[in-house]
HTML snippet that shows the backbone in 3Dmol.js (N, CA, C, O; Angstrom):
<script src="https://3Dmol.org/build/3Dmol-min.js"></script>
<div id="view" style="width:600px;height:400px;position:relative"></div>
<script>
const pdb = `
ATOM      1  N   MET A   1       0.935  -1.046   0.201  1.00  0.00           N
ATOM      2  CA  MET A   1      -0.203  -0.241  -0.158  1.00  0.00           C
ATOM      3  C   MET A   1       1.276   1.165   0.211  1.00  0.00           C
ATOM      4  O   MET A   1       2.350   1.191   0.812  1.00  0.00           O
ATOM      5  N   SER A   2       0.237   2.326  -0.767  1.00  0.00           N
ATOM      6  CA  SER A   2       1.129   3.241  -1.174  1.00  0.00           C
ATOM      7  C   SER A   2       1.446   4.313   0.347  1.00  0.00           C
ATOM      8  O   SER A   2       0.407   4.619   0.931  1.00  0.00           O
ATOM      9  N   LYS A   3       2.178   4.620   0.697  1.00  0.00           N
ATOM     10  CA  LYS A   3       2.379   5.941   1.710  1.00  0.00           C
ATOM     11  C   LYS A   3       1.735   7.530   2.052  1.00  0.00           C
ATOM     12  O   LYS A   3       1.474   8.307   2.971  1.00  0.00           O
ATOM     13  N   HIS A   4       1.700   7.353   0.528  1.00  0.00           N
ATOM     14  CA  HIS A   4       1.917   8.540  -0.029  1.00  0.00           C
ATOM     15  C   HIS A   4      -0.202   8.399  -0.533  1.00  0.00           C
ATOM     16  O   HIS A   4      -0.623   8.075  -1.643  1.00  0.00           O
ATOM     17  N   ILE A   5      -0.896   8.690   0.452  1.00  0.00           N
ATOM     18  CA  ILE A   5      -2.674   8.605   0.338  1.00  0.00           C
ATOM     19  C   ILE A   5      -3.070   9.596  -0.347  1.00  0.00           C
ATOM     20  O   ILE A   5      -2.666  10.698   0.025  1.00  0.00           O
ATOM     21  N   PRO A   6      -3.738   9.547  -1.237  1.00  0.00           N
ATOM     22  CA  PRO A   6      -4.545  10.952  -2.377  1.00  0.00           C
ATOM     23  C   PRO A   6      -6.408  11.169  -1.113  1.00  0.00           C
ATOM     24  O   PRO A   6      -7.373  10.549  -0.670  1.00  0.00           O
ATOM     25  N   GLU A   7      -5.819  12.357  -1.151  1.00  0.00           N
ATOM     26  CA  GLU A   7      -7.548  13.162  -0.531  1.00  0.00           C
ATOM     27  C   GLU A   7      -8.407  12.974  -2.106  1.00  0.00           C
ATOM     28  O   GLU A   7      -9.532  13.471  -2.060  1.00  0.00           O
ATOM     29  N   LYS A   8      -8.098  12.437  -3.254  1.00  0.00           N
ATOM     30  CA  LYS A   8      -9.061  12.219  -4.417  1.00  0.00           C
ATOM     31  C   LYS A   8      -8.174  11.115  -6.033  1.00  0.00           C
ATOM     32  O   LYS A   8      -7.378  11.399  -6.928  1.00  0.00           O
ATOM     33  N   THR A   9      -8.541  10.509  -5.828  1.00  0.00           N
ATOM     34  CA  THR A   9      -8.458   9.768  -7.285  1.00  0.00           C
ATOM     35  C   THR A   9      -9.955   9.031  -8.024  1.00  0.00           C
ATOM     36  O   THR A   9     -11.112   8.689  -7.781  1.00  0.00           O
ATOM     37  N   ILE A  10      -8.462   9.137  -9.536  1.00  0.00           N
ATOM     38  CA  ILE A  10      -9.718   8.302  -9.951  1.00  0.00           C
ATOM     39  C   ILE A  10      -9.116   6.475 -10.494  1.00  0.00           C
ATOM     40  O   ILE A  10      -8.051   5.992 -10.879  1.00  0.00           O
ATOM     41  N   ASP A  11     -10.381   6.011 -10.253  1.00  0.00           N
ATOM     42  CA  ASP A  11     -10.451   4.601 -10.743  1.00  0.00           C
ATOM     43  C   ASP A  11     -10.651   4.224 -12.046  1.00  0.00           C
ATOM     44  O   ASP A  11     -11.010   5.049 -12.887  1.00  0.00           O
ATOM     45  N   ILE A  12     -10.366   2.496 -12.440  1.00  0.00           N
ATOM     46  CA  ILE A  12      -9.560   2.478 -14.302  1.00  0.00           C
ATOM     47  C   ILE A  12     -11.111   2.886 -14.452  1.00  0.00           C
ATOM     48  O   ILE A  12     -11.382   2.497 -15.587  1.00  0.00           O
ATOM     49  N   THR A  13     -11.949   3.304 -14.055  1.00  0.00           N
ATOM     50  CA  THR A  13     -13.004   2.996 -14.641  1.00  0.00           C
ATOM     51  C   THR A  13     -13.994   4.776 -14.792  1.00  0.00           C
ATOM     52  O   THR A  13     -14.974   5.277 -15.344  1.00  0.00           O
ATOM     53  N   GLY A  14     -13.027   5.062 -13.999  1.00  0.00           N
ATOM     54  CA  GLY A  14     -12.908   6.839 -14.453  1.00  0.00           C
ATOM     55  C   GLY A  14     -13.820   6.996 -13.342  1.00  0.00           C
ATOM     56  O   GLY A  14     -14.039   8.204 -13.439  1.00  0.00           O
ATOM     57  N   VAL A  15     -14.618   6.535 -12.184  1.00  0.00           N
ATOM     58  CA  VAL A  15     -14.706   6.503 -11.454  1.00  0.00           C
ATOM     59  C   VAL A  15     -14.211   7.727  -9.812  1.00  0.00           C
ATOM     60  O   VAL A  15     -13.793   7.204  -8.779  1.00  0.00           O
ATOM     61  N   GLU A  16     -14.315   8.659  -9.886  1.00  0.00           N
ATOM     62  CA  GLU A  16     -14.080   9.326  -8.162  1.00  0.00           C
ATOM     63  C   GLU A  16     -13.700   8.510  -6.871  1.00  0.00           C
ATOM     64  O   GLU A  16     -14.454   8.473  -5.898  1.00  0.00           O
ATOM     65  N   LEU A  17     -12.542   7.888  -6.914  1.00  0.00           N
ATOM     66  CA  LEU A  17     -12.890   7.471  -5.551  1.00  0.00           C
ATOM     67  C   LEU A  17     -12.319   8.483  -4.314  1.00  0.00           C
ATOM     68  O   LEU A  17     -11.472   9.348  -4.535  1.00  0.00           O
ATOM     69  N   VAL A  18     -13.020   8.196  -2.743  1.00  0.00           N
ATOM     70  CA  VAL A  18     -12.088   9.204  -1.936  1.00  0.00           C
ATOM     71  C   VAL A  18     -11.857   7.770  -0.820  1.00  0.00           C
ATOM     72  O   VAL A  18     -12.665   6.850  -0.697  1.00  0.00           O
ATOM     73  N   PRO A  19     -10.613   7.898  -0.138  1.00  0.00           N
ATOM     74  CA  PRO A  19      -9.920   6.621   0.235  1.00  0.00           C
ATOM     75  C   PRO A  19     -10.755   7.288   1.811  1.00  0.00           C
ATOM     76  O   PRO A  19     -11.207   8.432   1.771  1.00  0.00           O
ATOM     77  N   GLY A  20     -10.853   6.616   2.856  1.00  0.00           N
ATOM     78  CA  GLY A  20     -10.700   7.138   4.430  1.00  0.00           C
ATOM     79  C   GLY A  20     -12.149   7.529   4.322  1.00  0.00           C
ATOM     80  O   GLY A  20     -12.688   7.179   5.373  1.00  0.00           O
ATOM     81  N   THR A  21     -13.414   8.359   3.147  1.00  0.00           N
ATOM     82  CA  THR A  21     -14.488   8.858   3.387  1.00  0.00           C
ATOM     83  C   THR A  21     -14.942   7.767   2.698  1.00  0.00           C
ATOM     84  O   THR A  21     -14.789   7.920   1.486  1.00  0.00           O
ATOM     85  N   PRO A  22     -15.768   6.045   3.204  1.00  0.00           N
ATOM     86  CA  PRO A  22     -16.977   6.262   2.124  1.00  0.00           C
ATOM     87  C   PRO A  22     -17.944   6.080   2.257  1.00  0.00           C
ATOM     88  O   PRO A  22     -18.467   5.030   1.883  1.00  0.00           O
ATOM     89  N   ALA A  23     -18.741   7.285   3.002  1.00  0.00           N
ATOM     90  CA  ALA A  23     -20.002   7.449   2.568  1.00  0.00           C
ATOM     91  C   ALA A  23     -19.485   8.617   1.204  1.00  0.00           C
ATOM     92  O   ALA A  23     -19.623   8.026   0.133  1.00  0.00           O
ATOM     93  N   ALA A  24     -19.089   9.685   1.052  1.00  0.00           N
ATOM     94  CA  ALA A  24     -18.287  10.314  -0.135  1.00  0.00           C
ATOM     95  C   ALA A  24     -18.184   9.686  -0.695  1.00  0.00           C
ATOM     96  O   ALA A  24     -18.663  10.108  -1.747  1.00  0.00           O
ATOM     97  N   CYS A  25     -17.710   8.432  -0.876  1.00  0.00           N
ATOM     98  CA  CYS A  25     -17.131   7.873  -2.009  1.00  0.00           C
ATOM     99  C   CYS A  25     -17.559   7.767  -3.437  1.00  0.00           C
ATOM    100  O   CYS A  25     -17.383   6.560  -3.604  1.00  0.00           O
ATOM    101  N   PHE A  26     -17.806   8.017  -4.068  1.00  0.00           N
ATOM    102  CA  PHE A  26     -18.310   7.390  -5.292  1.00  0.00           C
ATOM    103  C   PHE A  26     -17.969   5.913  -5.653  1.00  0.00           C
ATOM    104  O   PHE A  26     -18.574   5.677  -6.698  1.00  0.00           O
ATOM    105  N   GLY A  27     -17.370   4.971  -5.313  1.00  0.00           N
ATOM    106  CA  GLY A  27     -17.064   3.397  -5.001  1.00  0.00           C
ATOM    107  C   GLY A  27     -17.561   2.714  -4.802  1.00  0.00           C
ATOM    108  O   GLY A  27     -17.497   1.585  -5.289  1.00  0.00           O
ATOM    109  N   ASN A  28     -18.752   3.376  -3.456  1.00  0.00           N
ATOM    110  CA  ASN A  28     -18.562   2.726  -1.927  1.00  0.00           C
ATOM    111  C   ASN A  28     -19.827   2.060  -3.400  1.00  0.00           C
ATOM    112  O   ASN A  28     -20.315   3.078  -3.891  1.00  0.00           O
ATOM    113  N   GLY A  29     -20.212   1.212  -3.886  1.00  0.00           N
ATOM    114  CA  GLY A  29     -21.516   0.905  -4.540  1.00  0.00           C
ATOM    115  C   GLY A  29     -23.431   1.201  -4.228  1.00  0.00           C
ATOM    116  O   GLY A  29     -24.496   0.694  -4.580  1.00  0.00           O
ATOM    117  N   GLU A  30     -22.851   2.568  -3.181  1.00  0.00           N
ATOM    118  CA  GLU A  30     -24.447   2.932  -3.830  1.00  0.00           C
ATOM    119  C   GLU A  30     -24.929   4.194  -3.877  1.00  0.00           C
ATOM    120  O   GLU A  30     -25.816   4.850  -3.331  1.00  0.00           O
ATOM    121  N   GLN A  31     -23.838   4.383  -4.927  1.00  0.00           N
ATOM    122  CA  GLN A  31     -23.859   6.132  -5.606  1.00  0.00           C
ATOM    123  C   GLN A  31     -23.847   5.849  -7.025  1.00  0.00           C
ATOM    124  O   GLN A  31     -23.074   6.466  -7.759  1.00  0.00           O
ATOM    125  N   GLY A  32     -25.276   4.259  -7.837  1.00  0.00           N
ATOM    126  CA  GLY A  32     -24.870   4.096  -9.362  1.00  0.00           C
ATOM    127  C   GLY A  32     -23.161   3.674  -9.425  1.00  0.00           C
ATOM    128  O   GLY A  32     -22.942   3.281 -10.571  1.00  0.00           O
ATOM    129  N   PHE A  33     -22.477   3.647  -8.973  1.00  0.00           N
ATOM    130  CA  PHE A  33     -21.017   3.136  -9.602  1.00  0.00           C
ATOM    131  C   PHE A  33     -21.265   1.864  -8.879  1.00  0.00           C
ATOM    132  O   PHE A  33     -22.195   1.830  -8.073  1.00  0.00           O
ATOM    133  N   GLU A  34     -20.218   0.367  -9.170  1.00  0.00           N
ATOM    134  CA  GLU A  34     -20.410  -0.368  -8.867  1.00  0.00           C
ATOM    135  C   GLU A  34     -19.140  -0.246  -7.908  1.00  0.00           C
ATOM    136  O   GLU A  34     -18.496   0.785  -7.712  1.00  0.00           O
ATOM    137  N   ARG A  35     -18.917  -1.445  -7.377  1.00  0.00           N
ATOM    138  CA  ARG A  35     -18.208  -1.139  -6.170  1.00  0.00           C
ATOM    139  C   ARG A  35     -16.692  -1.257  -6.253  1.00  0.00           C
ATOM    140  O   ARG A  35     -16.279  -2.409  -6.390  1.00  0.00           O
ATOM    141  N   CYS A  36     -15.636  -0.128  -6.187  1.00  0.00           N
ATOM    142  CA  CYS A  36     -14.096  -0.299  -6.693  1.00  0.00           C
ATOM    143  C   CYS A  36     -13.990  -0.073  -5.422  1.00  0.00           C
ATOM    144  O   CYS A  36     -14.368   1.030  -5.027  1.00  0.00           O
ATOM    145  N   CYS A  37     -13.557  -0.855  -4.637  1.00  0.00           N
ATOM    146  CA  CYS A  37     -12.572  -0.958  -3.059  1.00  0.00           C
ATOM    147  C   CYS A  37     -11.252  -2.441  -4.334  1.00  0.00           C
ATOM    148  O   CYS A  37     -10.049  -2.402  -4.593  1.00  0.00           O
ATOM    149  N   ASP A  38     -12.134  -3.250  -4.651  1.00  0.00           N
ATOM    150  CA  ASP A  38     -10.527  -4.108  -4.895  1.00  0.00           C
ATOM    151  C   ASP A  38      -9.612  -3.431  -5.486  1.00  0.00           C
ATOM    152  O   ASP A  38      -8.439  -3.673  -5.202  1.00  0.00           O
ATOM    153  N   GLU A  39      -9.944  -2.397  -6.472  1.00  0.00           N
ATOM    154  CA  GLU A  39      -9.201  -1.249  -7.278  1.00  0.00           C
ATOM    155  C   GLU A  39      -8.452  -0.443  -7.235  1.00  0.00           C
ATOM    156  O   GLU A  39      -7.826   0.165  -8.103  1.00  0.00           O
ATOM    157  N   CYS A  40      -8.507  -0.366  -5.345  1.00  0.00           N
ATOM    158  CA  CYS A  40      -8.082   1.325  -4.950  1.00  0.00           C
ATOM    159  C   CYS A  40      -7.890   1.181  -3.944  1.00  0.00           C
ATOM    160  O   CYS A  40      -8.710   0.975  -3.049  1.00  0.00           O
ATOM    161  N   ASP A  41      -5.919   1.316  -3.827  1.00  0.00           N
ATOM    162  CA  ASP A  41      -4.962   1.840  -3.282  1.00  0.00           C
ATOM    163  C   ASP A  41      -4.590   1.346  -1.538  1.00  0.00           C
ATOM    164  O   ASP A  41      -3.810   0.690  -0.847  1.00  0.00           O
ATOM    165  N   CYS A  42      -5.628   2.096  -1.505  1.00  0.00           N
ATOM    166  CA  CYS A  42      -5.840   3.218   0.100  1.00  0.00           C
ATOM    167  C   CYS A  42      -7.703   2.823   0.696  1.00  0.00           C
ATOM    168  O   CYS A  42      -8.484   3.555   1.305  1.00  0.00           O
ATOM    169  N   PHE A  43      -7.923   1.068   0.083  1.00  0.00           N
ATOM    170  CA  PHE A  43      -9.296   0.921   0.319  1.00  0.00           C
ATOM    171  C   PHE A  43      -9.108   0.416   1.812  1.00  0.00           C
ATOM    172  O   PHE A  43      -9.932  -0.485   1.657  1.00  0.00           O
ATOM    173  N   LEU A  44      -8.823   0.297   2.750  1.00  0.00           N
ATOM    174  CA  LEU A  44      -8.225  -0.390   4.228  1.00  0.00           C
ATOM    175  C   LEU A  44      -8.688   1.151   4.701  1.00  0.00           C
ATOM    176  O   LEU A  44      -9.826   1.358   5.120  1.00  0.00           O
ATOM    177  N   LEU A  45      -7.773   2.110   4.598  1.00  0.00           N
ATOM    178  CA  LEU A  45      -8.043   3.521   4.782  1.00  0.00           C
ATOM    179  C   LEU A  45     -10.004   3.694   5.212  1.00  0.00           C
ATOM    180  O   LEU A  45     -10.406   4.829   5.469  1.00  0.00           O
ATOM    181  N   CYS A  46     -10.730   2.844   5.231  1.00  0.00           N
ATOM    182  CA  CYS A  46     -12.117   3.128   4.609  1.00  0.00           C
ATOM    183  C   CYS A  46     -13.507   2.212   6.058  1.00  0.00           C
ATOM    184  O   CYS A  46     -14.671   2.276   6.454  1.00  0.00           O
ATOM    185  N   PHE A  47     -11.577   1.127   6.367  1.00  0.00           N
ATOM    186  CA  PHE A  47     -12.078  -0.105   7.292  1.00  0.00           C
ATOM    187  C   PHE A  47     -11.255   0.852   9.620  1.00  0.00           C
ATOM    188  O   PHE A  47     -10.317   1.236  10.318  1.00  0.00           O
ATOM    189  N   SER A  48     -12.430   0.646   9.504  1.00  0.00           N
ATOM    190  CA  SER A  48     -12.107   1.284  10.827  1.00  0.00           C
ATOM    191  C   SER A  48     -10.833   1.315  12.107  1.00  0.00           C
ATOM    192  O   SER A  48     -10.298   2.075  12.915  1.00  0.00           O
ATOM    193  N   GLU A  49     -10.806  -1.013  11.295  1.00  0.00           N
ATOM    194  CA  GLU A  49      -9.989  -1.864  12.702  1.00  0.00           C
ATOM    195  C   GLU A  49      -9.099  -1.029  12.182  1.00  0.00           C
ATOM    196  O   GLU A  49      -8.392  -0.360  12.935  1.00  0.00           O
ATOM    197  N   PHE A  50      -8.939  -0.886  10.168  1.00  0.00           N
ATOM    198  CA  PHE A  50      -6.354  -0.925  10.388  1.00  0.00           C
ATOM    199  C   PHE A  50      -7.434   0.406  10.109  1.00  0.00           C
ATOM    200  O   PHE A  50      -8.206   0.348   9.152  1.00  0.00           O
ATOM    201  N   GLU A  51      -7.418   1.493  10.944  1.00  0.00           N
ATOM    202  CA  GLU A  51      -7.249   2.871  10.507  1.00  0.00           C
ATOM    203  C   GLU A  51      -6.345   2.970  11.735  1.00  0.00           C
ATOM    204  O   GLU A  51      -6.570   4.168  11.908  1.00  0.00           O
ATOM    205  N   ALA A  52      -5.575   2.693  12.639  1.00  0.00           N
ATOM    206  CA  ALA A  52      -4.684   3.262  13.440  1.00  0.00           C
ATOM    207  C   ALA A  52      -3.236   2.152  12.692  1.00  0.00           C
ATOM    208  O   ALA A  52      -2.146   2.566  12.297  1.00  0.00           O
ATOM    209  N   GLN A  53      -3.465   1.490  12.699  1.00  0.00           N
ATOM    210  CA  GLN A  53      -2.073   0.941  12.071  1.00  0.00           C
ATOM    211  C   GLN A  53      -1.753   1.375  11.098  1.00  0.00           C
ATOM    212  O   GLN A  53      -0.545   1.607  11.057  1.00  0.00           O
ATOM    213  N   ILE A  54      -2.616   1.757   9.716  1.00  0.00           N
ATOM    214  CA  ILE A  54      -2.154   3.164   8.915  1.00  0.00           C
ATOM    215  C   ILE A  54      -1.660   4.152   8.757  1.00  0.00           C
ATOM    216  O   ILE A  54      -0.905   4.542   7.866  1.00  0.00           O
ATOM    217  N   LYS A  55      -2.298   4.918  10.148  1.00  0.00           N
ATOM    218  CA  LYS A  55      -2.169   6.330  10.660  1.00  0.00           C
ATOM    219  C   LYS A  55      -0.304   6.128  11.017  1.00  0.00           C
ATOM    220  O   LYS A  55       0.588   6.879  10.622  1.00  0.00           O
ATOM    221  N   GLU A  56      -0.129   4.628  12.039  1.00  0.00           N
ATOM    222  CA  GLU A  56       0.521   4.614  12.897  1.00  0.00           C
ATOM    223  C   GLU A  56       2.262   4.255  11.683  1.00  0.00           C
ATOM    224  O   GLU A  56       3.366   4.467  12.183  1.00  0.00           O
ATOM    225  N   ASN A  57       2.144   3.744  10.218  1.00  0.00           N
ATOM    226  CA  ASN A  57       2.848   3.149   9.908  1.00  0.00           C
ATOM    227  C   ASN A  57       2.939   3.804   8.835  1.00  0.00           C
ATOM    228  O   ASN A  57       3.586   3.300   7.917  1.00  0.00           O
ATOM    229  N   ILE A  58       2.142   5.467   8.608  1.00  0.00           N
ATOM    230  CA  ILE A  58       2.741   6.627   7.427  1.00  0.00           C
ATOM    231  C   ILE A  58       3.671   7.508   8.663  1.00  0.00           C
ATOM    232  O   ILE A  58       4.880   7.737   8.644  1.00  0.00           O
ATOM    233  N   VAL A  59       2.814   7.842   9.554  1.00  0.00           N
ATOM    234  CA  VAL A  59       3.976   8.524  11.470  1.00  0.00           C
ATOM    235  C   VAL A  59       5.761   7.852  10.511  1.00  0.00           C
ATOM    236  O   VAL A  59       6.555   8.467   9.800  1.00  0.00           O
ATOM    237  N   GLU A  60       5.738   6.590  10.920  1.00  0.00           N
ATOM    238  CA  GLU A  60       6.607   5.506  11.106  1.00  0.00           C
ATOM    239  C   GLU A  60       7.219   6.373   9.913  1.00  0.00           C
ATOM    240  O   GLU A  60       8.214   7.070  10.111  1.00  0.00           O
ATOM    241  N   SER A  61       6.569   6.304   8.624  1.00  0.00           N
ATOM    242  CA  SER A  61       7.330   6.672   7.115  1.00  0.00           C
ATOM    243  C   SER A  61       8.037   7.063   7.133  1.00  0.00           C
ATOM    244  O   SER A  61       9.127   6.514   6.969  1.00  0.00           O
ATOM    245  N   LYS A  62       7.740   9.044   7.482  1.00  0.00           N
ATOM    246  CA  LYS A  62       7.530   9.862   7.561  1.00  0.00           C
ATOM    247  C   LYS A  62       9.901  10.296   8.688  1.00  0.00           C
ATOM    248  O   LYS A  62      11.050  10.723   8.582  1.00  0.00           O
ATOM    249  N   ASN A  63       8.667   9.551   9.662  1.00  0.00           N
ATOM    250  CA  ASN A  63      10.265   9.925  10.261  1.00  0.00           C
ATOM    251  C   ASN A  63      10.976   8.997   9.842  1.00  0.00           C
ATOM    252  O   ASN A  63      12.028   8.695  10.406  1.00  0.00           O
ATOM    253  N   ASN A  64      10.579   8.455   8.905  1.00  0.00           N
ATOM    254  CA  ASN A  64      12.401   7.679   8.209  1.00  0.00           C
ATOM    255  C   ASN A  64      13.386   8.374   7.316  1.00  0.00           C
ATOM    256  O   ASN A  64      14.609   8.438   7.444  1.00  0.00           O
ATOM    257  N   THR A  65      12.624   8.874   6.400  1.00  0.00           N
ATOM    258  CA  THR A  65      12.550   9.584   5.277  1.00  0.00           C
ATOM    259  C   THR A  65      13.244  11.025   5.783  1.00  0.00           C
ATOM    260  O   THR A  65      14.083  11.608   5.096  1.00  0.00           O
ATOM    261  N   GLU A  66      12.617  11.680   7.515  1.00  0.00           N
ATOM    262  CA  GLU A  66      13.298  12.583   7.610  1.00  0.00           C
ATOM    263  C   GLU A  66      14.715  12.714   7.868  1.00  0.00           C
ATOM    264  O   GLU A  66      15.573  13.551   7.589  1.00  0.00           O
ATOM    265  N   LYS A  67      14.670  11.254   8.697  1.00  0.00           N
ATOM    266  CA  LYS A  67      15.850  10.663   9.515  1.00  0.00           C
ATOM    267  C   LYS A  67      16.870  10.282   8.014  1.00  0.00           C
ATOM    268  O   LYS A  67      18.035   9.938   8.213  1.00  0.00           O
ATOM    269  N   GLN A  68      16.512  10.343   7.024  1.00  0.00           N
ATOM    270  CA  GLN A  68      17.491   9.899   6.096  1.00  0.00           C
ATOM    271  C   GLN A  68      17.627  11.234   4.994  1.00  0.00           C
ATOM    272  O   GLN A  68      18.398  11.524   4.079  1.00  0.00           O
ATOM    273  N   SER A  69      16.641  11.749   5.517  1.00  0.00           N
ATOM    274  CA  SER A  69      17.076  13.224   4.708  1.00  0.00           C
ATOM    275  C   SER A  69      18.089  14.206   5.767  1.00  0.00           C
ATOM    276  O   SER A  69      18.784  15.042   5.189  1.00  0.00           O
ATOM    277  N   LYS A  70      18.190  14.128   7.280  1.00  0.00           N
ATOM    278  CA  LYS A  70      19.268  15.169   7.497  1.00  0.00           C
ATOM    279  C   LYS A  70      20.591  14.820   7.368  1.00  0.00           C
ATOM    280  O   LYS A  70      21.492  15.633   7.574  1.00  0.00           O
ATOM    281  N   LYS A  71      20.923  12.852   6.812  1.00  0.00           N
ATOM    282  CA  LYS A  71      22.174  12.170   7.263  1.00  0.00           C
ATOM    283  C   LYS A  71      22.644  13.278   5.857  1.00  0.00           C
ATOM    284  O   LYS A  71      23.814  13.333   5.479  1.00  0.00           O
TER     285      LYS A  71
END
`;
const viewer = $3Dmol.createViewer("view");
viewer.addModel(pdb, "pdb");
viewer.setStyle({}, {cartoon: {color: "spectrum"}});
viewer.zoomTo();
viewer.render();
</script>
């Protein structure tokens, strides 16, 4: 999973996806489009049980990047 989470992204079918905001996402299967979660690189953000772990990994990745750039 990419550490750079986009605010919005376009699915391969042209549907706009909003990772981490399933109610607003057009790919959630409830707004006239098919469910696009399988194609979304950030679909785990839509599941609260994974949210804390993902955010922790992102912060850790940013910290490691900052440490490496200071060397």
